[in-house]
N, C-alpha and C positions, 0 to 999 in steps of 0.2 A: 582665272576669273578675268578678263578682258574688260580697259583701264578705257572710263570717257572718255573725248574726249572734246573742246569745247567747240567744235561743232553742232556733235547731235545735241549737248546742251544749248546749242542757242537751235536747232532744230526745234525745238520742247520746249521754248520761250522760255526757262529755265531767269536772262536776263532780265528782266521784264523787275520794276518792284511796284512801290506806289508809289501814288505821288509825291514829288516833294514833298506839300505840306503839308505829310504823315506821316512822314520822315521820320525816323529814331536819331540825334546827332552819333549814336554810340555805336550807327551805324555806317559814319566813314568812311574807312577804312574800307569798306568790300562796295564803295558805290564806286567806279570809275568814271562815271559821265552823269551827267540829264539831260534828256532830248524830251519832249514836249512836255513840258509838266511830269514826265514824269521823269522818278534815280534809275537808270542801268547798273545795273546789278554785273561785279568784275566774275571772270568764269573762269580765271586764271588764280583770281581764289578762294570761286565754289569748287576746286577741285583738287586745290593741294587741300581745305576745311574737311574736302568731300573721301579725302585720301587719311586721312587724321583718322577722321574714324571709320573708316573701313577699315585697320588697324589697330584700336582700340576696340572696336566690335568683335571681331575675329579673338581676339586674347578672349572676350571672356567666354563667348558659344567654345570654344578650344577648353576652357575648364568647366562645360560643365553647368552655367548657370543660364539663367533665363536675363530675356530682353523684351520688358513692355511693349506696344503698339501702341503707340492716345491718336485716335484722331475722330472728331469727331464734324466736323463739317460735310455736307453734301458734296461735294465733291472729290477726297481723299475716304472716305466711309472704306467703300466694295478695294477701293486697291492696296490699301494697309491692312482689312482683312484677310485676301487672297494672302501676299508678301511675308505680313506672318503665317498664316495657316504652312503657309510652302514650309516654314520650315520652319512648323510647331511654334511658332512663338505666343504669347498669350494676347491680347486685345486690347482696347477697351473702343469702342467707336459710334455710340450710339447717345452717350452722355455722360461724364466726371463724376461717379457717388460721391459726393464731401466724404473722404473720411475711407476710404480705399487704398490709400496705403498708410495712414496715421492710424488708422483703424481698423490692420488688419485683419484681428480674430475676431470683431462681426461681421465683414464682409464674408467672413470662412465662413461666417455658420450657420447666413444665407443662403453662399452654396452649395452648403450642409442639407440646406431645403429642400430646396431645388434638386437637391439629386435624390433625396426622401418621399416625394412626392411622386420621382420615375417611378423608383422603384417598391409606389405601392403600386404604379400601370401596372409592374408586370407578376408580380404576388398575387395576385388579388384580392388585394383590400381592398378597391376600390367596385369590388362587388359587392360588398356589404357601403358601399355608402347611395345613397339617392340620388339623384338628376340632377337636385340644385348643389351638393355640395362636391361632386366630382368635375359642373362643372364652373365649381367656385377655385377647384385644386387644378384645375386645367389654365385662369388663367391666370393665379397665382403663379402654377409657371412657368409659363409661354414670357410675363412681365421681369418675373427671374430671368430665362432668358431671351433675351433682349438686354437686360441693364448687364449681366455674369456670363454668360453661354461662354465669353471671350479669358475670363481667366479661371472656369470651376477648373481645369488641372492645376491650378499655383497652389501651392499650399506654403511657397512660406516668403516675400517676400522678393521681386523680382531685381535684380544683380546694379538695371540699372533701365533709361527709360530710353524710345526715340519716338520723339515730338514731328505731329506732324503742326507750324502756326502755334509760334509758345505764345504770342499773344491771345490765343483765344485762349487754347488751354491751360489756360495763367494758373487752374486750381492747382492742376495736379505739379506742377514747375515748384508751385512752396510745397507740397507735401514731399518733393523728391527732395529737395535742397534740406528741408525741416529732417528732413534722415538721412540726408548725407547718399545720397540716389544718386552717383553718375546721370546726366542727360547729354542726349542728343536728341537734337533739332534742326529741322525745314528752318531756319532764321528772314524777314522776309524785313524789306525797310522798311518797314516801321515797325521794328520789335527792339527789343532790345537784347545783342545776343552774350552780354559779360550775363548773361541768368540761367545760361548757357550749356556746360562742361567743353561743351562736343557742336560746336557751332557749322549751320551746312549753307552759308548763301545762297538761296534760294528764293525763287517767286514758290509760293506756298500756297497756291489761289488756284494759277491753272492746273487743272488734270494728266496733262502731258505736262510738265516741271515734277510737281509732284510725286508723275508713277518710276521717271527715268531715276532717281534722284530715292522711294522709298524701297526701288529694285537692284539698284546697285548697296543700298549699305543690308538690306534680304542676304545679296551675293554673299558680303562677305562674312555671315550669319550664316553661311550656307557652307563656305571655307571654311574653319574657325569646326564649325562638326563634324565637318570628312575628318580631317585631321585629326579630329580627338578618334572616332573610332577607327582612324587604321592605326595608331598608337596603343591604344587600350588593344587591336588580335594585335600587336609585336606583342607587346606585353604578358596577350596569353599565350603565345606560342611558344613565347621563351620559357614559359613553365610549363609548356605542355612537354619542351624537349628537357629540364634542365633533371629529372627523376634518371634519365636516361639518362647521361650521362655521368649520375652519381652512381648506378646504378653497373655501369662500364667501367669506373675505375674500381 
């Protein structure tokens, strides 16, 4: 896994913060300077924090646990969905439903309802419904798929959250905090980094910035998953060879 450089972050515009009047004073340690009324983020701090986040999430992935990706802003949706899908992690890109974590059992019921409608369409049950009933079921399924499709395979609470724009996704942040679920997040100059366990200071508005940081984060997950797979393969090979050793003795 190649390490990002300051130049790559610079080219992606990761250093551009918000207008100085919109800043959160708690972001002061991550701000390099002010330029034309805009705060400039210290990319050395970004790289250091990104590497911390990558090391931590790699361990989570290696343990086989799930990291939920969250980004509902327009310029981040497709990027986050693609990167989460690439490493087979759950994601929320439409709307954060209140209670998605704190009332997870109810969310699971809605997912099961969506899966039940799917089953009805394939097992012939649809044939016994009239046109209006089928239309209602299809609409209900489309709505549930849009809101919950990204977490359909999540059977228990995630081990961590990765959030683009922690200020916008404040409900997700609050729910994760309540349940002591670690939060990784891209934190712009208008956000409070102390709300996040692993803040990654950076521009959370430009798609190029979101993409380079999200991809680097997902790459660390991919590396953790690869190491998990290798460890499992070694363990399986070891178990296979053990009976042979015993029989030879």
